[in-house]
Steps between C-alpha positions, in 0.01 A plus 500: 500500500844470654695816576782405264258453213337837573837667492585345163171613349548856622848508354365368169246779486743772598797385299320460169725522191326818374433818695131574531379855468156636438191650651190365666239370263234708673653848480310678774671802652400531863443850642748644747234478772447129447595302808339161539781353709355449844688482826535157660200406709289784364160443351423568137163658441327415174196679366230280352264527204215250477153460352379733776702775333353425157739231376313252283658199676747442782746317274794706375646285222663787309587861587622756244535878462446644154675795340225739613549398863187288555539181699352187344412194708409170343279273709309176456189706443584794282754765411526804731633849431588693816562875530567509873137568586271274300510185292370473147420137424503338155329163464405257228158556345379223269282748310778755448780388264713798605509385864787299644505134397517354851488622861794293626795733445848345507739764359509866383743689273504834311645554153674808366175641358327506838280195439464255786532128434315278744549128517211296638409141557313517169668728249720801442355854503622837379344789690460844339500764780343759269187297428523264800436205272673166462616321188511124552761254372428131537603165362312415182535142379658467156619863511881491528517874570272484802602470861668171598282453809229698674662487846748787517757460776729799434539796261821698441609775261874498436733793443435481124126544552418139418211356694546145633219285636547192714228235485445144614587386147808693405649846456333747261633818340243756394521604137332843459514474119241224482368540852606139555764304686824316429536179701795341681445157649679203643610247241562164664795416279657845497704589813534856362126550525316613811531252783123516564189656350372603845639854521515670841750787469632720217799709607751728328835553664725804484669357188160485329488123502168329554455231762197273504390321817267201490245333726168664593146441629568156633688378187865425583769683309829401344735766622630827360571590134727769360318590183631647173206678329679515166555126471240369738771287661549463873760396753346296775577516873336227701508333837732204531490294817864407446615861461463717813582808293207446266165672546320401816177423311368486145193698602602864438264758652700827499829654389676815621837633390704646782724805454802270476350321197414175677145368485275421790262225390188401689380144465157347542161624391131440535449137608868432429794409720761766555851482631564850631694758302822464305784743460581424135806597301366539144848473350619191684154352522548412867268562792515523877182410690325678786241288672259513788637363828261444788776550753634826362286814511714687250431253218218510249154462648410242233643332189211554256580841351230705325679825407820701540548875498826684540604858441763764556425521872727199548226258604314215341149393595390138471139386512407141568185311417403427859776616736484876484746763383880519530754778459872465442755781493778445247740625764423183701430240234321194631365676809121517460246695702154346512165676492195293583138551585452548875157462655603733784614778268231625266751700298715198423506328162136422422579142397796268448381396154703768321468482119635814338743786565527843344667827603348814350688812392468669839651199678185338638527120505180315410448140607213302354368200691298197400187578701584780744508811287783735411769618742667838466839577655584871467849597392559679829377214720849440637567858606314464828563154646194384691497291816177365643384239742421169333369218719641244257853635545626464858817690412302804384389815675324434831215749456390751238471807721855632535592761759879543517843410350862487612828348376757291680874483446464213251267692269191307612181705528287479815129558452245576767151383408162575650392152599783284364772588746856576396649376169857489374546511121810379323477712180748278321292184538157654547437295814335617821567384855219556749513615860154465651347537840461166674311508832683185607845636419617788721791561262266589213396855423218641711253569218451439129384860446839652425498873425871585527830322432860604561809278460817585688845431363549247780248268332223602737149561368265738678131474415219724621150359512142618524407429861782253563776734599860486381708193408878452489599191304860384516555304179816340636319336793147500363377657824241778506470750785164670550451854626152598619356813648465482880283777649689461828845519340584840348814346349296258285408570141235771488241300303447153354411637156836564336465671161857597407856411607822683407855507630610782729833514317679318780388173650149597604164530333226756456152352500180663381191351665133580534569608857794731446871507415749259660877486506665167575840487665654152456762562768238543773225309317250773590271729304472875530152613402375829358125552508232761472380487861138535599358656812567286807832359374765545772742625239277800439551621853877456468497689173288782642728526803802528270340773292397701803825470693792416275438575133643826381285494187173314568357590160774302327393172664249281320404136529454238228196619303338157460569154644436309177846513343500350149825624341853588616810647343835560668718782370830398656692796359271750673419286802127527429229235518196565282180340626192459283170440674153386404296817531744705708725640229881492489727519807864599520707376794842656556717209615795729581297685763600359842140513620418229248614241752198584714189429293282729710727792414578410137439794268295386200421749228174426320400583142130481423258580223348847516211600278625859509857417398562352151864445599403270787489120494228384259349252750571376853552127429863454398544142371851524364809718543789495255812713478615518138858518380475878461401539867132561441256349745202335329183416689211283384155582633142414417478832319804493281877515501687773693853632464625668817739793482691520833630849427151651472320238709239475224351220294450479125202284409448263208141382469261391230463868409869503406466181296556237770292197393400420860521700823546214750879461517599198711864447406793687339811340347779665302692351207851575378372773266339697783148401398247418769280191490178549695265227618140614527145378543466494122818369345870585485629841393839598363573866574779706345545793745709700253248489217207459742362221282294204620474156339236259630513119506216264584400134483523505121876550541525198732447650846358275773196730514435873492490518880818502705556479876671752723860417597513233224778658293873430497810539286766230526873553470504393134236762413203262482182658630240299691145630529219312672126526512184304553571235237867416538804706414710607202874516455654712226803698401412855392739491205307202360170687493470628147209637305348323204666695220321327212239730343178308443371421157165668441211351309152606401294203616153598385313749283127539553241696306173547686624243756546237229859374452647512151742236374772714342876518478586694815876480453515840331628361169184587309263795547159439649216650297184611677183656368377829633196306620728301734517794738545316833844337503677337798857374521640254753875465549756323718863529601638151455722501807383212715690567824222697665242599236295690755789746535542571129408858407363643176462814291324535166438759230296515182724710279290735294241526777671514842746781561685329787566157644227376731642316801267231635706338777384136481189554284542308174235637269411817312178605326426756230172624357401700193844504339506725192613347176875491461821309576609435857761299691397338826812476715556326831810500717545313826736435789576191701449477874834671569411805292708419190308633200480378145476851359454374144218264587266408220328709235205398285398712198126558482308642207150628567322515163289816501144513356471574131403859566834559675702371200705766318345430161151511644571826678657647181198398294279646767682834492469520119134405509437749774662777295290413194181487700592827663532681165182350361321565821611860507368561148173331576470692822568831326219439249255404768584797725353749252181301468473461874561872547207597282274246666614619839426864426149407391445291808635778725254751357208265553614413850557864591142584405371210707708603800378861478142383509574270796668785689198727456266224622723434798513870599121517497478189717753636747305829529184307573678286760650810663160668519347185648786465749455862609130448555567186699761685709253779574241243596747319729604828660138600557434161655800536730393853605150380566634216715729735692219752547275224626760337724650816638311827452145358495557293814654797675212733403246233603659482843497883521132516404405253774686704760338822374147351532541394862715795606203727619370228727842427640556874560176524705602201713870592544680797364842329569403198292358737242834683477683166456261391227536837333880457497458153350274647230766759424766232457273297272432792275873594491582137416243496224651819365849346513374188325353713222826690457693173485269367232541822305880458519471145369316648201788743452831304577718807454355632827712239690813691399358854495362498858766492777546159661397620854163619359451172318571302817276727710214451255564122498495486882180703523324278249593187700406667831163585358447158352649274775464737795862407590710773660793560264761755598713663228828670591698689236843653556670727247410596147659425162410426142505126433573325173171382341584129513606531867180688594274249324690210661471641852131580450421151370696330781310709757170426328569125494626495859197692641259283301667194662460663843130563440429156352721264700673658799205557738696801623361774726738762369761559232784747449643629170829694524659677203841672515583722202860598552803436277421137560137395488349245739151363546363294791158334537439347846193337650414322824305223336523121523824475294606184313785248465700586185608134468137386448376753243339308212608570139153627402540811727658738249477830687832469684676377185367796299622749763850348489507503120394870496783590742758300307392669173598849628810386692344541845549280802195341659479313828191321629485377857211313656434244770167347604334730757767772457359697207686580176769755413589599144804721438600646163810716445638666190804713432613676186746290291799717590456461877564207734192300590461469878487145634158414639476333836535123456151364549341173396349572165267317270670389179236486232710270280548224755253561775772519769628750753793716391688812607502725192335550167520725201 
């Protein structure tokens, strides 16, 4: 088209005879946060939904959001309902008449009553959300009220509530009175009838006029019709080859009314030819055409238009059948931005076969494709412009890993990449120029691993590299000068790993490297280096010499704490350079101090982390230093953000404990409102220091990734912030970053009883009735905000059962068991990903029908019946009590007589048993005495008789031997006498307490001497009356101990010592074989019995023995009101455990 003709057409459109006013035909109000305008050259990231996510088919032929907030997607293989998490699929079932009529979904609409109308390739369907059933409408031959044709191309409800259906055989109007349809068709001889029966579009403009587009599904159309529903008459607008202001094509695929009242008309269709889009003046009936031009990138990507969508954001989206997506801002009419599928960018448009467009209430744009699933473009996708490397775009970013930014005098942004060299971005055009290392070109930069960038006002670019030293690129000449570290030249740069570059406020530079701090003086072209010297460095000797001989205050001198310098900040007003190191803390260099000129004497002050000082630096790796507008110094470390107070020389920490989303702070930028923007290892953080509030942003908001790189942060002169990471970089203006302020609609998506879903109306309009037997109920719910469903948050309450709201974070279900009968309201409220709550939410009334016995009438009847039965029962009980009393008295008398007789019999039996027991005891005692007389006295007397018989003969032979035998006879007879006395005492137990203890022990010793012929010495000291239990205990212990000596010890002598003072003590000692207390077997009870006897009277007992060393037994007792003396600590046998111990009792 010639330029003059174009100008005439534009004037015809603009200068129409009638002023056009009105509103868009799709009245969608876009949230304040919506920003889908992307910076030039940036990449648009689409999210994808496919069959792998549960979609029934990858074709998105229709997308629609109903009044409840659910998203509906029509495909070639079923209807899908989406709640942000799961898909519910509805398909045709030949055996179920209430299923949808066909799986190929072409169009979706909702009427004022909340019913969905779904047009398919074979019939019209009305969907009831309450019952989830379909009512089918189809063409029935010879029925004039039936549908005109079974292929439904479009459905539209006008502002009067009338439902219009477009088919391949005319326009139908639904008549709810007879549940039939009124038909409007093309009449060949009537130019006031529809121009074609193949309906493609039904549209109502802001003046409530209907427009009907024609041509669909491979059947050519006949232009556009302005339709009068009252008369059924139309005004036709058609393409005319002879009229350049006529429509560009008769195949009408989409219509959108712009805010100025003009129409944008898309032409083409499935298997039809299109001719771009037309800007149509509905009053003048003239059109201006916008077509695809191969040679112009800002034209349409293709001429076959599938759908249009415009809204109050000032943009219009255009989908094409095979050439991707387009966007046009009304502020630059005719300038189109293209979005196509890119094999190198997985987040690009999933396919160029775009079919449908729909923007939901929260601003998300949905794009359906022919075979590549559904694309989702969040409303905030334009807030963070994304730049990534794309091999198919040579003018794009050179590499994805971004390490530094700077700005030149022209507003171009210089980007240092890790592996892609140095890039220059023109933000206005979105084009990158590349500066790469070329081994064959000495004027190229020294390395592609660029970690630092600084641009001087003189159009000179400095770039620091990893291992390649420093580069100075003069843009005027294109020459690059390289600076490398030379170990033999102290005036060379200190290290080839340059991490940060800043101006020194004059003409020089400060450089942070992995080998120390360098200052570059352009006048002399030399570097002054500041390092943390190691032993053997010549500078150490110079420094030591200075301290020893010249420094007046040696303690004030300190070197750079660490050579790996990763951040720098120059405070020109104070003349201070702040140096952040990797692992060495923060350094402060006083630039005003004259000694600063000599690096070996430069006084650095170091601030480090101290575990004992909570006001110290939180961690020793300082990755960023920023001085805010209020003079505060902010430091980013791997353990949080720090604010330094120079007056107190202390640090205030902000970590995850204080609400910081991530502790690894790599960059700090400040906006015009004084808020800090922090890059971290897990997203971007906005921090309000005044309110101490944090807001986190991640990849769902459009960030390049959640991981950012150190030194990759920058604010340009126009306030744009650049932040880089491992997957490209973002550019944004802080004032454009707004929260999603649209509260999400909330829906109950499922109700289960005993894990079986119930098909009920979950909208809350009608109560849900449950039986008391249905006592395991589960609800599932969803917040229908589709930006980032995983970030939506929930709270629920069953009113009448729960006392408070139950917050579940991202859990979307609730269960209840054993609900009592009654009326309840299950309520759910939810927030979107930015924390904006729908406090009203949704409420569903629930009635739990109680069992019959809990009904009021049943309980009332029960109370009355109980009262009647109580009265009757009481009377009956009263009459029976008297009868029972008489019977009971008779039975008691009989039973008493029987018991008396039994008692008498039992007493006689007990007397007989007692007499028998006494006889048996006497017999046992006689037996024991006989045994003792035999074992002790008889044996002793037998030995004495033998000695007496041979004594005369022995006397004749030797009087000395005779005297010895006579003495032995005397001892035997005394022993026998003692044995007899002992036996007599056993017959009379009271003798053990009546006879003094020394006499008892003397008698016991004599009896054993006589029986065992073992010398036993008894020593008694003092006299006193002993308590009976103490005397019996001491006697029995002595008896048991001496019996053990006689039986087991093989001793030649024994000693018994008794002290009867205020405190009583007893000792039994022998020189026998002894024993090991650790190896006493449990069946030897003698020692255990002795210990138990001592413990019973509160005495201490100690037993010491070693093999070959004899045995010592010590017992001590003191009255209760005196202090018990501590026995000597000796190894003692513990009867309980068979081990040595030091005390007992």
